[in-house]
C-alpha positions in Angstrom: -0.1 0.2 0.0 3.1 2.3 0.5 4.4 2.2 -2.7 1.1 2.4 -4.3 0.6 6.4 -3.3 -2.8 5.8 -2.4 -3.8 3.4 -5.2 -4.4 0.1 -3.2 -6.0 0.5 0.1 -6.8 -1.8 3.0 -9.3 -4.9 1.4 -8.2 -4.2 -2.1 -7.2 -7.7 -3.9 -4.0 -6.5 -5.7 -0.9 -8.8 -7.4 2.0 -8.7 -4.9 4.4 -10.5 -7.5 5.1 -11.9 -11.0 2.8 -11.0 -13.8 0.0 -9.9 -11.5 1.9 -7.1 -10.0 3.4 -6.0 -13.2 0.5 -5.7 -15.2 -2.2 -5.4 -11.8 -3.8 -2.2 -13.2 -5.4 -4.1 -16.3 -6.0 -7.2 -14.2 -7.5 -5.3 -11.3 -9.9 -2.6 -13.1 -11.3 0.4 -11.9 -13.7 0.6 -9.0 -16.7 2.5 -9.1 -17.1 6.0 -7.6 -20.1 8.4 -6.4 -19.6 11.9 -5.0 -22.4 13.6 -3.3 -23.2 16.6 -1.3 -25.9 17.3 1.6 -26.4 20.2 3.5 -24.7 20.8 6.8 -27.4 21.6 9.1 -30.1 19.8 7.8 -28.6 16.4 7.9 -32.0 14.5 7.1 -31.7 15.9 3.9 -30.8 13.2 1.1 -27.5 14.0 -0.5 -27.6 15.0 -3.9 -25.3 12.8 -6.4 -22.7 15.2 -8.1 -21.0 12.5 -9.7 -20.9 8.9 -10.9 -18.2 6.6 -12.3 -19.4 3.2 -12.7 -16.9 0.1 -11.8 -15.0 -1.4 -15.0 -14.1 -4.8 -14.4 -10.3 -6.1 -15.0 -9.4 -7.6 -18.5 -7.6 -10.9 -18.7 -4.0 -11.2 -19.5 -3.4 -14.1 -21.9 -0.1 -15.8 -21.1 1.8 -18.7 -22.9 1.7 -21.1 -20.1 0.2 -24.3 -20.8 -1.8 -25.4 -17.6 -1.5 -28.9 -18.2 2.6 -28.6 -17.7 2.6 -25.9 -15.5 0.6 -27.9 -13.1 2.8 -31.0 -13.4 6.0 -29.2 -13.0 4.1 -27.9 -9.6 3.2 -31.6 -9.0 6.6 -33.0 -9.9 8.5 -30.5 -7.2 5.9 -31.1 -4.6 7.9 -33.3 -2.2 11.2 -31.1 -2.9 12.2 -29.6 0.5 14.7 -27.3 -0.8 14.2 -24.4 -3.3 13.4 -25.9 -6.7 11.9 -25.3 -10.4 11.2 -26.6 -13.8 11.0 -24.2 -16.7 9.8 -25.7 -20.1 10.0 -23.7 -23.5 8.8 -25.0 -27.1 11.8 -24.2 -29.2 10.0 -23.5 -32.2 8.4 -20.5 -30.9 9.9 -19.6 -27.7 7.1 -20.0 -25.8 7.3 -20.6 -21.7 5.1 -23.4 -21.4 5.8 -23.9 -17.3 7.9 -21.8 -15.0 7.1 -24.0 -11.5 8.5 -23.1 -8.3 8.2 -26.2 -5.6 7.4 -25.1 -2.2 11.0 -24.7 -1.0 11.5 -21.7 -2.8 8.9 -20.4 0.0 7.3 -17.7 -3.0 10.3 -16.6 -4.4 10.8 -16.6 -8.0 13.4 -19.0 -8.3 12.5 -20.1 -12.0 12.7 -16.6 -13.5 14.8 -14.8 -11.0 17.6 -17.4 -9.5 20.6 -16.4 -9.7 23.0 -19.9 -9.4 26.0 -21.4 -10.8 25.2 -23.7 -13.5 27.8 -26.3 -13.1 28.2 -28.9 -15.8 25.4 -28.0 -17.8 27.4 -25.0 -19.1 29.5 -27.7 -20.8 27.0 -27.4 -23.7 28.2 -23.2 -23.9 31.6 -24.5 -23.4 31.5 -26.8 -26.2 30.3 -24.8 -28.5 33.4 -22.3 -27.9 35.5 -25.6 -28.6 33.9 -26.6 -31.7 34.3 -22.8 -33.2 38.2 -23.3 -32.7 38.4 -26.9 -34.7 37.4 -29.2 -32.3 35.2 -32.2 -33.2 33.0 -34.5 -30.9 36.5 -36.9 -31.9 39.1 -34.5 -31.0 41.3 -35.9 -28.1 40.8 -34.4 -24.6 43.2 -35.0 -21.4 41.0 -36.4 -18.5 42.9 -36.4 -15.7 42.5 -37.0 -12.2 42.9 -33.8 -11.6 44.6 -30.6 -12.6 46.2 -27.7 -10.9 45.8 -24.0 -12.1 47.3 -21.3 -10.5 47.7 -23.6 -7.3 44.2 -24.8 -7.3 43.2 -28.2 -7.5 40.3 -29.1 -10.0 38.7 -32.7 -9.5 36.0 -34.3 -11.4 32.8 -35.8 -9.2 33.5 -38.5 -6.5 31.4 -40.8 -8.8 33.6 -40.9 -11.9 34.4 -43.7 -13.5 37.8 -44.4 -13.7 37.6 -46.6 -17.1 36.8 -42.8 -18.9 40.2 -41.4 -17.5 43.3 -40.8 -19.7 42.9 -39.5 -23.4 39.5 -39.5 -24.6 37.5 -37.9 -27.1 35.4 -34.7 -26.7 32.0 -36.7 -26.8 33.1 -39.1 -24.1 34.5 -35.9 -21.9 31.2 -34.4 -22.1 29.4 -37.6 -21.6 31.1 -38.6 -18.6 31.1 -34.8 -17.5 34.9 -34.6 -17.0 35.7 -31.5 -15.4 39.5 -31.7 -15.9 39.2 -32.6 -19.5 37.3 -29.1 -20.0 39.8 -27.6 -17.8 42.6 -28.8 -19.7 41.3 -27.1 -23.0 40.8 -23.9 -21.2 43.8 -22.6 -23.3 42.2 -22.8 -26.6 39.6 -20.7 -26.2 39.6 -17.1 -24.3 37.0 -16.1 -21.7 35.7 -13.6 -24.4 35.2 -16.7 -26.7 33.4 -18.8 -23.8 30.8 -15.4 -22.9 30.1 -15.2 -26.8 29.0 -18.8 -27.2 27.1 -18.4 -23.9 25.5 -15.5 -25.4 24.9 -16.8 -28.8 22.4 -19.8 -26.9 20.6 -17.1 -25.0 22.7 -17.1 -21.5 23.1 -13.4 -20.4 21.0 -12.1 -23.1 17.8 -9.7 -22.1 14.4 -10.5 -23.5 11.4 -8.4 -22.4 9.0 -11.4 -21.4 6.2 -9.2 -19.2 8.2 -9.5 -15.9 11.7 -9.2 -14.4 13.8 -12.1 -15.6 17.4 -13.0 -15.1 19.0 -14.6 -17.7 22.5 -15.4 -16.9 26.1 -13.3 -16.3 28.9 -15.0 -17.8 32.3 -12.2 -17.2 33.7 -11.6 -20.6 37.0 -11.2 -19.1 39.1 -13.8 -16.6 42.2 -15.8 -16.4 43.8 -18.4 -14.0 41.8 -20.6 -11.8 38.5 -17.7 -12.8 38.7 -18.7 -16.4 39.1 -22.5 -15.5 36.2 -22.7 -13.5 34.2 -20.6 -15.9 35.0 -23.6 -18.5 32.8 -26.2 -16.1 30.3 -23.5 -15.2 31.8 -22.3 -11.8 33.5 -19.1 -10.6 31.5 -16.1 -11.4 29.1 -17.5 -14.1 25.5 -17.6 -13.2 22.2 -18.4 -14.4 18.5 -19.0 -13.6 16.4 -21.9 -14.4 14.8 -19.5 -17.2 18.2 -19.0 -18.8 19.4 -22.7 -19.0 15.9 -23.8 -20.5 16.6 -20.7 -22.9 20.2 -22.5 -24.0 18.5 -25.9 -24.2 15.9 -24.1 -26.4 18.3 -22.6 -28.9 20.1 -25.9 -29.4 17.0 -27.6 -30.3 15.8 -24.6 -32.5 19.2 -24.4 -33.9 19.3 -20.5 -33.4 19.1 -18.3 -30.0 15.9 -18.1 -29.0 13.6 -15.4 -27.4 11.8 -16.6 -24.8 8.0 -15.2 -24.2 5.5 -15.5 -21.6 2.9 -13.4 -23.1 0.7 -14.9 -26.0 0.8 -13.1 -29.0 -0.8 -9.6 -29.1 -0.2 -9.2 -25.4 2.3 -6.2 -24.8 5.5 -6.7 -22.7 4.9 -3.0 -21.1 4.4 -2.7 -17.6 1.8 -0.6 -15.7 3.2 2.5 -14.6 4.7 2.2 -11.2 5.2 -1.7 -11.3 8.7 -0.7 -12.1 9.4 -1.5 -8.1 9.3 -5.1 -8.6 12.3 -4.9 -10.2 14.2 -4.8 -6.8 12.2 -8.1 -5.9 14.7 -10.4 -4.1 15.8 -13.0 -6.3 17.1 -16.6 -4.9 20.7 -17.2 -4.9 23.4 -19.6 -4.4 24.6 -17.5 -1.6 23.4 -17.8 2.1 21.5 -14.7 1.4 19.2 -13.7 -1.2 20.7 -11.0 -3.7 18.8 -8.7 -6.3 19.1 -8.6 -9.9 21.7 -6.0 -11.1 19.2 -4.7 -13.5 15.5 -5.6 -14.3 15.2 -7.0 -18.1 12.3 -4.4 -18.1 14.9 -1.4 -17.6 16.4 0.4 -20.8 18.7 -2.1 -22.3 20.7 -2.3 -25.5 19.6 -4.1 -28.2 21.2 -8.0 -28.1 24.1 -8.3 -30.5 22.8 -10.8 -33.5 23.8 -14.5 -32.7 26.5 -16.5 -34.8 24.8 -19.8 -33.9 24.5 -22.0 -36.7 22.1 -25.3 -37.8 25.6 -27.3 -37.9 26.4 -26.2 -34.5 23.1 -27.3 -33.6 23.3 -30.4 -34.7 27.1 -31.5 -33.0 25.5 -30.0 -29.5 22.6 -32.4 -30.0 25.3 -35.4 -30.5 26.9 -34.6 -27.5 23.6 -34.3 -25.7 22.6 -37.5 -27.2 25.7 -39.3 -25.3 25.1 -38.3 -22.2 21.4 -40.4 -22.3 23.0 -43.5 -24.1 25.9 -43.6 -22.1 26.6 -41.1 -19.2 24.9 -39.8 -16.3 21.2 -39.2 -18.1 20.6 -42.9 -18.7 17.5 -43.1 -16.8 16.0 -40.7 -19.2 16.1 -43.5 -22.1 13.0 -44.8 -20.8 11.0 -41.8 -21.4 8.1 -42.5 -24.0 8.0 -40.3 -27.3 11.1 -39.0 -29.1 14.6 -40.1 -28.0 15.9 -37.6 -25.2 18.7 -35.4 -25.0 20.4 -34.0 -22.1 23.2 -32.4 -20.1 23.3 -33.0 -16.3 25.2 -30.4 -13.8 26.5 -30.4 -10.1 27.5 -27.0 -8.7 29.2 -26.1 -5.5 28.6 -23.2 -3.6 29.4 -21.9 0.3 32.2 -22.5 2.5 31.5 -25.7 4.0 33.7 -28.8 3.5 32.3 -30.8 1.7 30.7 -27.9 -0.4 27.1 -27.9 -0.4 25.5 -28.5 -4.1 22.8 -27.4 -6.8 21.6 -30.0 -8.8 20.6 -29.4 -12.8 19.5 -31.1 -15.8 18.4 -29.7 -18.7 16.9 -31.8 -21.4 15.4 -31.8 -25.4 12.6 -34.0 -26.5 11.3 -33.1 -29.6 9.8 -29.6 -29.5 10.2 -29.4 -25.8 13.0 -28.0 -23.7 13.2 -28.3 -19.9 15.4 -26.9 -17.0 15.2 -29.0 -13.7 16.8 -27.4 -10.9 17.2 -27.9 -7.3 19.1 -25.7 -4.7 20.0 -28.3 -1.9 20.7 -31.0 -4.3 23.4 -33.8 -4.6 24.4 -34.9 -8.2 22.7 -33.4 -10.9 21.9 -36.9 -12.2 20.4 -38.1 -8.7 18.6 -35.6 -7.4 17.4 -33.4 -10.9 17.5 -36.5 -13.4 14.0 -38.4 -11.6 12.5 -35.0 -11.3 13.3 -34.9 -15.5 12.0 -38.0 -15.9 8.9 -37.5 -13.9 8.2 -34.5 -15.9 9.2 -35.6 -19.4 7.0 -38.7 -18.7 4.1 -36.7 -17.5 4.3 -34.6 -20.4 4.3 -37.4 -22.9 1.2 -39.5 -21.2 -1.1 -36.8 -20.2 
């Protein structure tokens, strides 16, 4: 009420967040008003109506959300105690079909505003940068037990299969998610190359969807350990579930996808005075929530054109297919319908020993791209994998 300059009073029904807040004036309509006058010295005299304004009903706001998939996402996340989300996008159109948050998000918009390191799911972007330097799925990479960069040691997951250590092709490095294999190739691509590849897949590229959203942030300059960490989606690389779903959708479409949450014909402009929602606290991988540095509804420069090609998309699909066929997402082989392509990810955060971890999975199936996120997870394959399996199975069979 304090932020409304008197427009909202006690007892009014008003939007508190997301699209409901951003477009509250349209949804709420205008209340009726009658102004009358009566003699002060004769209270019994009926008042005379001086002005009447009839009430005007609010108008609906059409979104791209699929009620079936939105409900399915919320159902799949219902028993997850930590913050979690599922975002689904149709690659061919960019329509956001689901942006579900689990009860552990406690009302925060994890799906659209979360800011978290993506872990190994970011290897999709890293692989794109390597492809542009001449790598192919058969190119050799050095997957060692550990690699040291400027005194910092990087390791693979504790469950990494020993039979895939040594000199192995990029396809196997991607499928098995060998951290050291990607970090060992860090001198082949600059941080600017890495940021450009991520941008071409939609990470960090702002888009007006009708409500504030965070699409990611990838530093354009980094060296040493910072660059090594960025190669595997750690360090200063941040994304939201929406940002990773956009990345997956771009791979599916063969070109960078611009997501949308409002149906065709709806304006993404905000109601007057609603910009304050841009300062809504966003879930973060740190102990305390952070705020988006800049809302996607603020003044923004036009995104640079994407250089992502259909040929690059085809190669990334080959890599993602190997994750399901022989890597950490084999449980997705049983999902009915078109073959599933995927990438799992586990991102460390916090200062504990061992560190706490976020769990991620991104997947493609036909004209559906999905990102699953669990804030306090284990491995992406063990915490996020079953949730992705349940969502894709439900989407295919209901």
